[in-house]
Each structure stands twice: as C-alpha cells, then as structure tokens.
N, C-alpha and C positions, 0 to 999 in steps of 0.2 A: 600464762594462758595464751593460746593462739588466738589471734584476731581473724575474723572472717568477714567476708563481704556482707552487706546488709540483707541480701536475699538468701544467705546461707540457711539451709534447713536440715537439721539432723535431730530427729525425735529421740527422746530418751528410750533406751531399749526396754522392752517389756519383761525380759528375763534378766536376772542378775547373775553375776559371776561369783560375787563374794557376799558373805553374810553382813548385813548392816549392823548387827549386834556385836559380832566378835571378829569379823574380818576373814574368817575361814572360807576356803573355796566351797561352793555349794554343789549339791548333787540334785538330780531331777528324778523324782519317783512319787508314787502314790503313798501319802502318809496313812498310818493306821486309821481306820474309821472314816476314810475319805473316799472319793470316787474319781478323782482325776489327778494327773501329775502336777506337782508343785515344786518350787525351789526350796530345798531343805538344807539345814545345817546339821551335820552329824555331830559337830562339836558341842554347840549350845542348845540344839533342839528347836531353834526358831524355824517356823514355817513362813515363807514369804509369799503371801497371797497377792494375786493381781486381780483387779476388778475393772469393769468397764469405766471409761472416762465419760463424764457428762459434758456435752456442749450445749450452751444456752444462748438464746438470741431472740431477736424481735423481728416482726414484719411491720415496720412503721409506715403509716399512711398520712399524707398531708393533702387535703382537698382532692381526694380521689387518686392521688399519685403515690407510688411506692418508693420508699427511700432505699437505694442500693449504694454499696461502697465498692470501689475498685481496690482489690488487694495489692498491697505493696510488699507482701512477704510470701514466701513459699509455705505450704504447697499452693499451687495454682495462682501464683503472682500474675497481675495484670488481668485477672478475671473478676467479674462482678459477683457480689454476695450480699446477703442480708447481714446486718451487724450481728455478729455471733462469735463465740469462742469458748475455750474451756472454763468451766466453773472452777473457782478457787476454793480451797479449804476454808471452812468457817462462814460461807455465805449460802443463802438460799437460792433456788433457781431464779426467782424473780430479781433478787439483788444482783446475781451474776448477769442476767440479761440486761438490766439497766446499766451496769458497769461496762459491759461489752459495747453497748450502743454508744455510751459516752466516749469511750476510748476510740471507737472506729469512725463515728460520724459526728459526734459533738452535738447532735440534735437534742432539743428539749422534748421529752416525750412523756406521755401518761400511759402506763402499762395497763392493758386490758386483759382479756382472758387467755389462758393457755390454749394454743391452737393445734399444734402438731407435736406428737411424741413419736420419734422415729428410732427404731432399733436398727443399728448398723453393726451386726455381729462380726463381719469380716474385718472391720476397723476397730473392734473392741470399744465401741462408743454407743451412747444414747443421746439423741439430739432433742431438745425442747425449744419450741418457738412460741412466743407470745404475740398476740396482736397488740399493736400500740398505736396511739393517736399522737401525731406530731403536733406540738403546740404553736410553733411558728416556723418560718422557712429558713431560719438561721442555721448554718452548718459549720462545723469546725473539725474536719477530719484529723485524726491523730496520725502518728508515724506508721501505723500498720495499714493505712489507707492512702492510695495515691490521690483519690478524689471521692466525693460523695455527691449524689444527685437524686432528683425526683423523676420518676418515669411513669408516664401514663400506661395503662394496660396494653395499648397497642405499640408502646415504645420499649417494652421489656426486651433486653438483649439476650434472648433465649440461647443463642449459640455461644454466648460469652459468659455464661454463668459458671461459677466455680465448682459446685458440688451437686450431686444428685438430690441431697436433702433440701437444698435451696430450690432446685427445679420443682420437686414434688410439692413443697410447701406453697410455692407460687402458683402451680397448676391448680391445687385445691382452692386457693384463694380466688383465682379468676373464675373457677367453676361456681364457687359459693356466692360470688357477687350477683349471679343471675337470680338467686332466691332471696338473698339478704340474710341467709341463715348460715352461721359459721360454727359448725359443731366441732368439738374436740376430736381430732383424728389420731389414731394410734395404728402404726403399720411398720413393716420391715422393709428396708432396702436390701435386696439380695446382693451377695458378693459377686465380683466379676466372674465371668465364665472361665473355667480352667482352660489352660492352653494345651 
C-alpha cells in the first residue's frame, strides 16, 4: 500500500467498476422496475445502490462562546468548523455527533436538541447538527484538528469557516440568539453554479 502525506485526501468513488459480490465488471443502466441508472452486474444480478452519506455534528456552547475546531485534514484543511463528520454504520445520529465531537475537540458535552438538517444534494450528503452544552472548558483536540477554541459571537472567523453548512448553521444560531428560540431548521444548500 502506498503511503501518503497526512493531508492527502482522496474520497472513495461513488460508482464502482467491479461487482462486490462476484468481481465481474459492472455496467450502468436503469434496472427493471426502477427509475434511475444504477451500477449492475450482468453476471450475478447484483444492483449496487448508492445513497446519500450522513454527516453528524454539534454546535457546542460554553458560557456564551461557540466551540470551533481548525481542520488538520482535507478537504478544507486549516479552516474552522464545528465538530462533525461522517456517521458510522451501527450508530445513531446522536451517537455519531457525540463521537465526532470527542474525536475532534475532546470537549465534554451534553447533547441538546437537533438544530439543523441540511440537504446537500450536489455533495450527495445530509448534515445533522445538534445544539450542545459544554460542561467545562477542557479541550483535547484529536489528530483531525490542528486546534480547538471558544469564540464569542463577535469573534467567529466567518471568512475562515470550512463549509457552507457550518456557515449557515452558525448564521441561524446567531439570529436565534436574539429571541432565545432555537427551532429545528430543515433546508437545502444549493450546488455551485455551473461554469
């Protein structure tokens, strides 16, 4: 296996070339009784479905300050983010959010309500962010974070945030602080404009 630099990023391809059941090369077409193209195996009949990936995370708050982590990995290394990442098989959204927070910030938190559900169809993802209460100021960022820290509302590094889902979740939070009401929000982040 080839070794890569720590910041190397190459996501697994969404389409497959070979059947995971029998190893035969796959074709791409619409299966009978379906409505979209899929990767199909003409040898064993397997249909290789692809579904959106779930990203789970938290918006942790300590004494009015928001906890952000600076990414040590691609994509968007050296940019700030809320603790979040891909959900693992066998875990619930809240379990995944707690795990991602622990891995990225090391903060002790108490999970509160689901806050934003964001469809990101161009990235084939759905993002779920929970509000969270930080229990103490101790942080222990893991290897995916260069650092972690608490930011007052007027200190949020807006121009250095990693993803639009992070920006929009924080924008909603700042807006909701004015009323003290934090409704669950469900919306879509549109894809980039065609070139």
